[in-house]
OpenMM code with the backbone's topology and positions (N, CA, C; nanometers):
from openmm import Vec3, app, unit

residues = "MET ASN THR ASN ASP SER ILE GLY ASP ILE LEU THR ARG ILE ARG ASN ALA ILE MET VAL LYS SER TYR LYS VAL LEU ILE PRO GLN THR ALA LEU THR ILE SER ILE ALA GLN ILE LEU LYS ASN GLU GLY PHE ILE GLU GLY PHE SER LEU SER VAL ASP ASP LYS LYS GLU PHE LEU ILE TYR LEU LYS TYR LYS GLY ILE LYS GLN LYS SER TYR ILE THR CYS LEU LYS ARG VAL SER LYS PRO GLY LEU ARG VAL TYR VAL ASN LYS ASN ASN ILE PRO ARG VAL LEU GLY GLY MET GLY ILE ALA ILE LEU SER THR SER TYR GLY LEU LEU ASN ASP LYS MET ALA ARG PHE LYS LYS ILE GLY GLY GLU ILE LEU PHE PHE VAL TYR".split()
positions = [
    Vec3(1.7331, 0.5290, -0.8507),
    Vec3(1.7279, 0.6325, -0.7414),
    Vec3(1.7290, 0.5535, -0.5995),
    Vec3(1.8220, 0.6027, -0.5132),
    Vec3(1.8186, 0.5474, -0.3809),
    Vec3(1.7423, 0.6406, -0.2799),
    Vec3(1.6596, 0.5841, -0.2142),
    Vec3(1.5833, 0.6502, -0.1120),
    Vec3(1.5775, 0.5830, 0.0191),
    Vec3(1.5698, 0.6611, 0.1246),
    Vec3(1.5799, 0.6162, 0.2565),
    Vec3(1.4371, 0.5611, 0.2992),
    Vec3(1.3364, 0.6350, 0.2489),
    Vec3(1.1885, 0.5929, 0.2884),
    Vec3(1.1240, 0.5339, 0.1564),
    Vec3(1.1511, 0.3855, 0.1415),
    Vec3(1.0967, 0.3326, 0.0330),
    Vec3(0.9525, 0.3139, 0.0206),
    Vec3(0.8788, 0.3169, 0.1331),
    Vec3(0.7254, 0.3058, 0.1491),
    Vec3(0.6846, 0.4458, 0.0956),
    Vec3(0.7374, 0.5648, 0.1418),
    Vec3(0.6973, 0.6883, 0.0977),
    Vec3(0.7109, 0.7103, -0.0532),
    Vec3(0.8247, 0.6532, -0.1037),
    Vec3(0.8467, 0.6567, -0.2502),
    Vec3(0.7510, 0.5916, -0.3219),
    Vec3(0.7012, 0.4707, -0.2823),
    Vec3(0.6110, 0.4013, -0.3700),
    Vec3(0.4756, 0.4735, -0.3510),
    Vec3(0.4288, 0.5118, -0.2337),
    Vec3(0.3102, 0.5854, -0.2277),
    Vec3(0.3101, 0.7196, -0.3032),
    Vec3(0.4147, 0.7894, -0.3072),
    Vec3(0.4248, 0.9095, -0.3889),
    Vec3(0.4048, 0.8799, -0.5523),
    Vec3(0.4781, 0.7622, -0.5838),
    Vec3(0.4684, 0.7228, -0.7192),
    Vec3(0.3252, 0.6855, -0.7683),
    Vec3(0.2604, 0.5999, -0.6806),
    Vec3(0.1155, 0.5772, -0.7055),
    Vec3(0.0290, 0.7026, -0.7097),
    Vec3(0.0477, 0.7973, -0.6129),
    Vec3(-0.0324, 0.9299, -0.6108),
    Vec3(-0.0148, 0.9906, -0.7446),
    Vec3(0.1116, 1.0181, -0.7824),
    Vec3(0.1463, 1.0890, -0.9063),
    Vec3(0.0824, 1.0266, -1.0213),
    Vec3(0.0961, 0.8922, -1.0450),
    Vec3(0.0354, 0.8234, -1.1556),
    Vec3(-0.1188, 0.8429, -1.1647),
    Vec3(-0.1890, 0.8399, -1.0310),
    Vec3(-0.3289, 0.8547, -1.0349),
    Vec3(-0.3626, 0.9946, -1.0706),
    Vec3(-0.2752, 1.1035, -1.0319),
    Vec3(-0.3082, 1.2393, -1.0680),
    Vec3(-0.3106, 1.2615, -1.2261),
    Vec3(-0.2187, 1.1886, -1.2978),
    Vec3(-0.2229, 1.2069, -1.4438),
    Vec3(-0.2944, 1.0887, -1.5147),
    Vec3(-0.3861, 1.0154, -1.4324),
    Vec3(-0.4730, 0.9131, -1.4975),
    Vec3(-0.3965, 0.8062, -1.5588),
    Vec3(-0.2703, 0.7720, -1.5133),
    Vec3(-0.1923, 0.6730, -1.5727),
    Vec3(-0.2469, 0.5322, -1.5416),
    Vec3(-0.2364, 0.4316, -1.6288),
    Vec3(-0.2876, 0.3073, -1.5996),
    Vec3(-0.1855, 0.2111, -1.5365),
    Vec3(-0.0543, 0.2487, -1.5475),
    Vec3(0.0516, 0.1685, -1.4944),
    Vec3(0.1620, 0.2562, -1.4298),
    Vec3(0.2233, 0.2089, -1.3294),
    Vec3(0.3301, 0.2807, -1.2542),
    Vec3(0.4442, 0.1891, -1.2297),
    Vec3(0.5674, 0.2374, -1.2419),
    Vec3(0.6855, 0.1562, -1.2231),
    Vec3(0.7333, 0.1758, -1.0739),
    Vec3(0.7461, 0.0591, -1.0160),
    Vec3(0.7962, 0.0614, -0.8658),
    Vec3(0.9101, -0.0199, -0.8427),
    Vec3(1.0089, 0.0254, -0.7787),
    Vec3(1.1271, -0.0509, -0.7332),
    Vec3(1.0870, -0.1927, -0.6687),
    Vec3(1.1470, -0.2860, -0.7221),
    Vec3(1.1120, -0.4242, -0.6758),
    Vec3(1.1963, -0.4733, -0.5488),
    Vec3(1.1279, -0.4893, -0.4381),
    Vec3(1.1689, -0.5351, -0.3166),
    Vec3(1.0596, -0.6341, -0.2587),
    Vec3(1.1088, -0.6996, -0.1627),
    Vec3(1.0092, -0.8042, -0.0996),
    Vec3(0.9068, -0.7143, -0.0333),
    Vec3(0.9298, -0.5909, 0.0283),
    Vec3(0.8299, -0.5002, 0.0948),
    Vec3(0.7340, -0.4469, -0.0146),
    Vec3(0.7798, -0.3947, -0.1368),
    Vec3(0.6933, -0.3385, -0.2272),
    Vec3(0.6020, -0.4496, -0.3018),
    Vec3(0.6546, -0.5669, -0.3156),
    Vec3(0.5716, -0.6617, -0.3663),
    Vec3(0.4563, -0.7078, -0.2749),
    Vec3(0.5014, -0.7181, -0.1351),
    Vec3(0.3898, -0.7300, -0.0347),
    Vec3(0.2833, -0.6298, -0.0357),
    Vec3(0.3181, -0.4976, -0.0518),
    Vec3(0.2245, -0.3930, -0.0587),
    Vec3(0.1462, -0.4045, -0.1755),
    Vec3(0.1897, -0.4480, -0.2873),
    Vec3(0.1088, -0.4645, -0.4165),
    Vec3(0.0170, -0.5800, -0.4051),
    Vec3(0.0537, -0.6822, -0.3410),
    Vec3(-0.0262, -0.8034, -0.3134),
    Vec3(-0.1466, -0.7601, -0.2370),
    Vec3(-0.1196, -0.6838, -0.1298),
    Vec3(-0.2254, -0.6494, -0.0457),
    Vec3(-0.3346, -0.5597, -0.1182),
    Vec3(-0.2727, -0.4524, -0.1860),
    Vec3(-0.3631, -0.3577, -0.2643),
    Vec3(-0.4495, -0.4440, -0.3691),
    Vec3(-0.3861, -0.5445, -0.4165),
    Vec3(-0.4647, -0.6205, -0.5347),
    Vec3(-0.5686, -0.7049, -0.4581),
    Vec3(-0.5388, -0.7703, -0.3425),
    Vec3(-0.6355, -0.8540, -0.2664),
    Vec3(-0.7533, -0.7684, -0.2272),
    Vec3(-0.7296, -0.6262, -0.1835),
    Vec3(-0.8260, -0.5534, -0.1319),
    Vec3(-0.9005, -0.4772, -0.2512),
    Vec3(-0.8637, -0.5000, -0.3718),
    Vec3(-0.9337, -0.4410, -0.4850),
    Vec3(-0.8982, -0.3007, -0.5278),
    Vec3(-0.7962, -0.2447, -0.4671),
    Vec3(-0.7478, -0.1041, -0.5086),
    Vec3(-0.6709, -0.0911, -0.6261),
    Vec3(-0.6085, -0.2122, -0.6689),
    Vec3(-0.5416, -0.1887, -0.7975),
    Vec3(-0.5872, -0.3301, -0.8842),
    Vec3(-0.5605, -0.2999, -1.0161),
    Vec3(-0.5989, -0.4085, -1.1080),
    Vec3(-0.5037, -0.5326, -1.0883),
    Vec3(-0.3737, -0.5074, -1.0690),
    Vec3(-0.2761, -0.6184, -1.0530),
    Vec3(-0.1415, -0.5664, -1.0713),
    Vec3(-0.0410, -0.6529, -1.0773),
    Vec3(0.0961, -0.6302, -1.0921),
    Vec3(0.1661, -0.7236, -1.1774),
    Vec3(0.2840, -0.6958, -1.2404),
    Vec3(0.3590, -0.7974, -1.3154),
    Vec3(0.5004, -0.7750, -1.2690),
    Vec3(0.5534, -0.8793, -1.2171),
    Vec3(0.7053, -0.8787, -1.1680),
    Vec3(0.7948, -0.8795, -1.2897),
    Vec3(0.8995, -0.8223, -1.2695),
    Vec3(1.0034, -0.8145, -1.3835),
    Vec3(1.0969, -0.9407, -1.3642),
    Vec3(1.1245, -0.9986, -1.4930),
    Vec3(1.1906, -1.1282, -1.4876),
    Vec3(1.3416, -1.1145, -1.4963),
    Vec3(1.3630, -1.0192, -1.5943),
    Vec3(1.5120, -1.0040, -1.6254),
    Vec3(1.6000, -0.9267, -1.5305),
    Vec3(1.5647, -0.8045, -1.5038),
    Vec3(1.6586, -0.7195, -1.4412),
    Vec3(1.6420, -0.7100, -1.2903),
    Vec3(1.5185, -0.7621, -1.2509),
    Vec3(1.4759, -0.7635, -1.1020),
    Vec3(1.4878, -0.6341, -1.0283),
    Vec3(1.4875, -0.5132, -1.1032),
    Vec3(1.5046, -0.3901, -1.0302),
    Vec3(1.3548, -0.3228, -1.0030),
    Vec3(1.2760, -0.3201, -1.1039),
    Vec3(1.1507, -0.2624, -1.0975),
    Vec3(1.0280, -0.3389, -1.1475),
    Vec3(0.9135, -0.3258, -1.1112),
    Vec3(0.8052, -0.3861, -1.1524),
    Vec3(0.6845, -0.3117, -1.1787),
    Vec3(0.5824, -0.3491, -1.2476),
    Vec3(0.4648, -0.2642, -1.2851),
    Vec3(0.3494, -0.2725, -1.1998),
    Vec3(0.2841, -0.1916, -1.1506),
    Vec3(0.1450, -0.1840, -1.0810),
    Vec3(0.0492, -0.1296, -1.1810),
    Vec3(-0.0623, -0.1987, -1.2094),
    Vec3(-0.1730, -0.1614, -1.2973),
    Vec3(-0.2846, -0.1040, -1.2127),
    Vec3(-0.3134, 0.0351, -1.2310),
    Vec3(-0.4080, 0.0979, -1.1456),
    Vec3(-0.5601, 0.0730, -1.2030),
    Vec3(-0.6416, 0.0875, -1.1165),
    Vec3(-0.7884, 0.0609, -1.1464),
    Vec3(-0.8652, 0.1921, -1.1423),
    Vec3(-0.9566, 0.2026, -1.2449),
    Vec3(-1.0425, 0.3192, -1.2423),
    Vec3(-1.1746, 0.2747, -1.2660),
    Vec3(-1.2708, 0.3639, -1.2254),
    Vec3(-1.4198, 0.3182, -1.2554),
    Vec3(-1.4901, 0.4349, -1.3137),
    Vec3(-1.5924, 0.4125, -1.3856),
    Vec3(-1.6926, 0.5101, -1.4452),
    Vec3(-1.6384, 0.5820, -1.5644),
    Vec3(-1.7222, 0.6587, -1.6143),
    Vec3(-1.6830, 0.7296, -1.7462),
    Vec3(-1.5784, 0.8511, -1.7186),
    Vec3(-1.5810, 0.8923, -1.5988),
    Vec3(-1.4986, 1.0079, -1.5603),
    Vec3(-1.3482, 0.9404, -1.5041),
    Vec3(-1.3382, 0.8113, -1.5137),
    Vec3(-1.2067, 0.7478, -1.4774),
    Vec3(-1.1648, 0.7846, -1.3287),
    Vec3(-1.2523, 0.7533, -1.2414),
    Vec3(-1.2307, 0.7893, -1.0848),
    Vec3(-1.1449, 0.6831, -1.0377),
    Vec3(-1.0263, 0.7009, -0.9818),
    Vec3(-0.9439, 0.5981, -0.9222),
    Vec3(-1.0241, 0.5271, -0.8056),
    Vec3(-0.9874, 0.3970, -0.7822),
    Vec3(-1.0338, 0.3275, -0.6719),
    Vec3(-0.9471, 0.3699, -0.5476),
    Vec3(-0.8230, 0.4259, -0.5708),
    Vec3(-0.7566, 0.4654, -0.4488),
    Vec3(-0.7799, 0.6247, -0.4512),
    Vec3(-0.8487, 0.6734, -0.3409),
    Vec3(-0.8721, 0.8226, -0.3275),
    Vec3(-0.7803, 0.8655, -0.2353),
    Vec3(-0.7149, 0.8087, -0.1419),
    Vec3(-0.6200, 0.8630, -0.0615),
    Vec3(-0.5154, 0.7544, -0.0097),
    Vec3(-0.3835, 0.7892, -0.0169),
    Vec3(-0.2859, 0.7065, 0.0412),
    Vec3(-0.2144, 0.7927, 0.1468),
    Vec3(-0.2328, 0.7567, 0.2743),
    Vec3(-0.1824, 0.8506, 0.3920),
    Vec3(-0.0746, 0.7751, 0.4618),
    Vec3(0.0414, 0.8337, 0.4678),
    Vec3(0.1532, 0.7801, 0.5304),
    Vec3(0.1247, 0.7943, 0.6970),
    Vec3(0.1526, 0.6885, 0.7792),
    Vec3(0.1205, 0.7097, 0.9051),
    Vec3(0.2647, 0.7115, 0.9893),
    Vec3(0.3214, 0.6019, 0.9847),
    Vec3(0.4534, 0.5825, 1.0392),
    Vec3(0.5597, 0.6143, 0.9458),
    Vec3(0.6463, 0.7237, 0.9913),
    Vec3(0.7482, 0.7691, 0.8990),
    Vec3(0.8867, 0.7332, 0.9613),
    Vec3(0.9889, 0.7442, 0.8942),
    Vec3(1.1315, 0.7117, 0.9395),
    Vec3(1.1637, 0.7956, 1.0652),
    Vec3(1.1180, 0.9204, 1.0884),
    Vec3(1.1413, 0.9979, 1.1962),
    Vec3(1.0629, 0.9669, 1.3130),
    Vec3(0.9302, 0.9211, 1.2737),
    Vec3(0.8432, 0.8984, 1.3963),
    Vec3(0.7589, 0.7650, 1.3703),
    Vec3(0.7919, 0.6714, 1.4239),
    Vec3(0.7332, 0.5337, 1.4068),
    Vec3(0.6030, 0.5307, 1.4917),
    Vec3(0.5135, 0.4705, 1.4368),
    Vec3(0.3689, 0.4566, 1.5132),
    Vec3(0.3414, 0.3133, 1.5211),
    Vec3(0.3438, 0.2700, 1.6445),
    Vec3(0.3113, 0.1233, 1.6763),
    Vec3(0.1800, 0.1159, 1.7493),
    Vec3(0.0961, 0.0020, 1.7247),
    Vec3(-0.0272, -0.0223, 1.8063),
    Vec3(-0.0267, -0.1658, 1.8482),
    Vec3(-0.0889, -0.1784, 1.9654),
    Vec3(-0.1126, -0.3222, 2.0125),
    Vec3(-0.2389, -0.3839, 1.9379),
    Vec3(-0.2626, -0.5102, 1.9657),
    Vec3(-0.3801, -0.5686, 1.9029),
    Vec3(-0.5180, -0.5088, 1.9330),
    Vec3(-0.5278, -0.4427, 2.0513),
    Vec3(-0.6630, -0.3702, 2.0833),
    Vec3(-0.6856, -0.2278, 2.0200),
    Vec3(-0.5691, -0.1712, 1.9866),
    Vec3(-0.5766, -0.0277, 1.9234),
    Vec3(-0.5652, -0.0078, 1.7799),
    Vec3(-0.5850, -0.1260, 1.6964),
    Vec3(-0.5694, -0.1141, 1.5469),
    Vec3(-0.6813, -0.0432, 1.5024),
    Vec3(-0.6564, 0.0852, 1.4267),
    Vec3(-0.7649, 0.1728, 1.3897),
    Vec3(-0.8494, 0.1163, 1.2814),
    Vec3(-0.9699, 0.1690, 1.2684),
    Vec3(-1.0546, 0.1308, 1.1625),
    Vec3(-1.0558, 0.2531, 1.0762),
    Vec3(-1.0267, 0.2282, 0.9411),
    Vec3(-1.0195, 0.3501, 0.8429),
    Vec3(-1.1509, 0.3646, 0.7795),
    Vec3(-1.1934, 0.4844, 0.7937),
    Vec3(-1.3289, 0.5160, 0.7342),
    Vec3(-1.4478, 0.4184, 0.7789),
    Vec3(-1.4392, 0.3787, 0.9035),
    Vec3(-1.5434, 0.2870, 0.9442),
    Vec3(-1.5277, 0.1438, 0.8820),
    Vec3(-1.4176, 0.1158, 0.8261),
    Vec3(-1.4046, -0.0203, 0.7633),
    Vec3(-1.4043, -0.0125, 0.6074),
    Vec3(-1.4322, 0.1153, 0.5603),
    Vec3(-1.4298, 0.1360, 0.4030),
    Vec3(-1.2926, 0.1282, 0.3648),
    Vec3(-1.1935, 0.1633, 0.4328),
    Vec3(-1.0553, 0.1755, 0.3950),
    Vec3(-0.9799, 0.0751, 0.4651),
    Vec3(-0.8418, 0.0561, 0.4345),
    Vec3(-0.7602, -0.0259, 0.5215),
    Vec3(-0.6313, 0.0324, 0.5686),
    Vec3(-0.5844, -0.0232, 0.6656),
    Vec3(-0.4571, 0.0161, 0.7261),
    Vec3(-0.3541, -0.0926, 0.7002),
    Vec3(-0.2402, -0.0660, 0.6608),
    Vec3(-0.1429, -0.1699, 0.6266),
    Vec3(-0.0426, -0.1643, 0.7476),
    Vec3(-0.0253, -0.2741, 0.8117),
    Vec3(0.0672, -0.2956, 0.9233),
    Vec3(0.1846, -0.3872, 0.8908),
    Vec3(0.2907, -0.3527, 0.9514),
    Vec3(0.4198, -0.4375, 0.9552),
    Vec3(0.4105, -0.5119, 1.0811),
    Vec3(0.3932, -0.6398, 1.0795),
    Vec3(0.3989, -0.7272, 1.1994),
    Vec3(0.5016, -0.8316, 1.1989),
    Vec3(0.5009, -0.9195, 1.2900),
    Vec3(0.5898, -1.0231, 1.3144),
    Vec3(0.5519, -1.1203, 1.1980),
    Vec3(0.4327, -1.1261, 1.1427),
    Vec3(0.3850, -1.2185, 1.0442),
    Vec3(0.4010, -1.1634, 0.8979),
    Vec3(0.4815, -1.0535, 0.9038),
    Vec3(0.4814, -0.9815, 0.7714),
    Vec3(0.3923, -0.8710, 0.7504),
    Vec3(0.3607, -0.8176, 0.6339),
    Vec3(0.2670, -0.7087, 0.6107),
    Vec3(0.1151, -0.7642, 0.6143),
    Vec3(0.0461, -0.7098, 0.6870),
    Vec3(-0.1075, -0.7422, 0.7050),
    Vec3(-0.1827, -0.6278, 0.6862),
    Vec3(-0.3080, -0.6406, 0.6375),
    Vec3(-0.4152, -0.5375, 0.6558),
    Vec3(-0.4664, -0.5395, 0.7951),
    Vec3(-0.5550, -0.4353, 0.8247),
    Vec3(-0.6042, -0.4211, 0.9661),
    Vec3(-0.7010, -0.5321, 1.0043),
    Vec3(-0.7730, -0.5782, 0.9019),
    Vec3(-0.8690, -0.6853, 0.9401),
    Vec3(-0.7984, -0.8166, 0.9728),
    Vec3(-0.6955, -0.8508, 0.8924),
    Vec3(-0.6208, -0.9671, 0.9325),
    Vec3(-0.5429, -0.9648, 1.0499),
    Vec3(-0.4901, -0.8349, 1.0924),
    Vec3(-0.4145, -0.8284, 1.2028),
    Vec3(-0.5015, -0.8402, 1.3285),
    Vec3(-0.6371, -0.7898, 1.3096),
    Vec3(-0.7279, -0.8050, 1.4324),
    Vec3(-0.7636, -0.9571, 1.4379),
    Vec3(-0.7891, -1.0253, 1.3202),
    Vec3(-0.8212, -1.1624, 1.3131),
    Vec3(-0.7078, -1.2393, 1.3919),
    Vec3(-0.5774, -1.2208, 1.3707),
    Vec3(-0.4751, -1.2933, 1.4205),
    Vec3(-0.4402, -1.2471, 1.5682),
    Vec3(-0.5069, -1.1426, 1.5960),
    Vec3(-0.4833, -1.0794, 1.7351),
    Vec3(-0.3350, -1.0385, 1.7579),
    Vec3(-0.2790, -0.9561, 1.6479),
    Vec3(-0.1381, -0.9167, 1.6681),
    Vec3(-0.1402, -0.7695, 1.6322),
    Vec3(-0.0361, -0.6812, 1.6920),
    Vec3(-0.0266, -0.5451, 1.6557),
    Vec3(0.1027, -0.5266, 1.5741),
    Vec3(0.1398, -0.4094, 1.5634),
    Vec3(0.2597, -0.3827, 1.4842),
    Vec3(0.2767, -0.2351, 1.4466),
    Vec3(0.3470, -0.2122, 1.3533),
    Vec3(0.3769, -0.0723, 1.3141),
    Vec3(0.2724, -0.0346, 1.1927),
    Vec3(0.1991, 0.0757, 1.2133),
    Vec3(0.1160, 0.1132, 1.1118),
    Vec3(0.1905, 0.1930, 1.0013),
    Vec3(0.1906, 0.1299, 0.8823),
    Vec3(0.2754, 0.2064, 0.7723),
    Vec3(0.2011, 0.3054, 0.7012),
    Vec3(0.0747, 0.2714, 0.6543),
    Vec3(-0.0089, 0.3554, 0.5834),
    Vec3(-0.1580, 0.3233, 0.5828),
    Vec3(-0.2434, 0.4235, 0.5377),
    Vec3(-0.3790, 0.4065, 0.5205),
    Vec3(-0.4155, 0.4160, 0.3821),
    Vec3(-0.5092, 0.3397, 0.3280),
    Vec3(-0.5623, 0.3404, 0.1859),
    Vec3(-0.7133, 0.3575, 0.1876),
    Vec3(-0.7585, 0.4385, 0.1095),
    Vec3(-0.9214, 0.4514, 0.0962),
    Vec3(-0.9418, 0.5253, -0.0268),
] * unit.nanometer
topology = app.Topology()
chain = topology.addChain("A")
for resn in residues:
    res = topology.addResidue(resn, chain)
    for name in ("N", "CA", "C"):
        topology.addAtom(name, app.Element.getBySymbol(name[0]), res)
């Protein structure tokens, strides 16, 4: 499937997998999607991911659930910057998501960073999405 908005596509795939309580979701493998998966894993929102070795087209993300009711660690994925309306912030205006309980993923000159790391490095960029 060819899509113009690859970030929106992965967020929708993850949302749909969470709705049916799936433990894994197949994502198109690009440098951007791998970076997003790495940040989600480092922040504890997903269990992990495994890259495809043979065809290099898609990889698996393993979702994380807690408790007997299997509540997902990801309660919301909210797209901020869209292809039709980009949202940029400077280093002083990086938003805090739920008072620091969630994270904002930014595309910066240093690659993809979460909001805490962007504040630490004192750089702004394009806010791609929020996770909490």
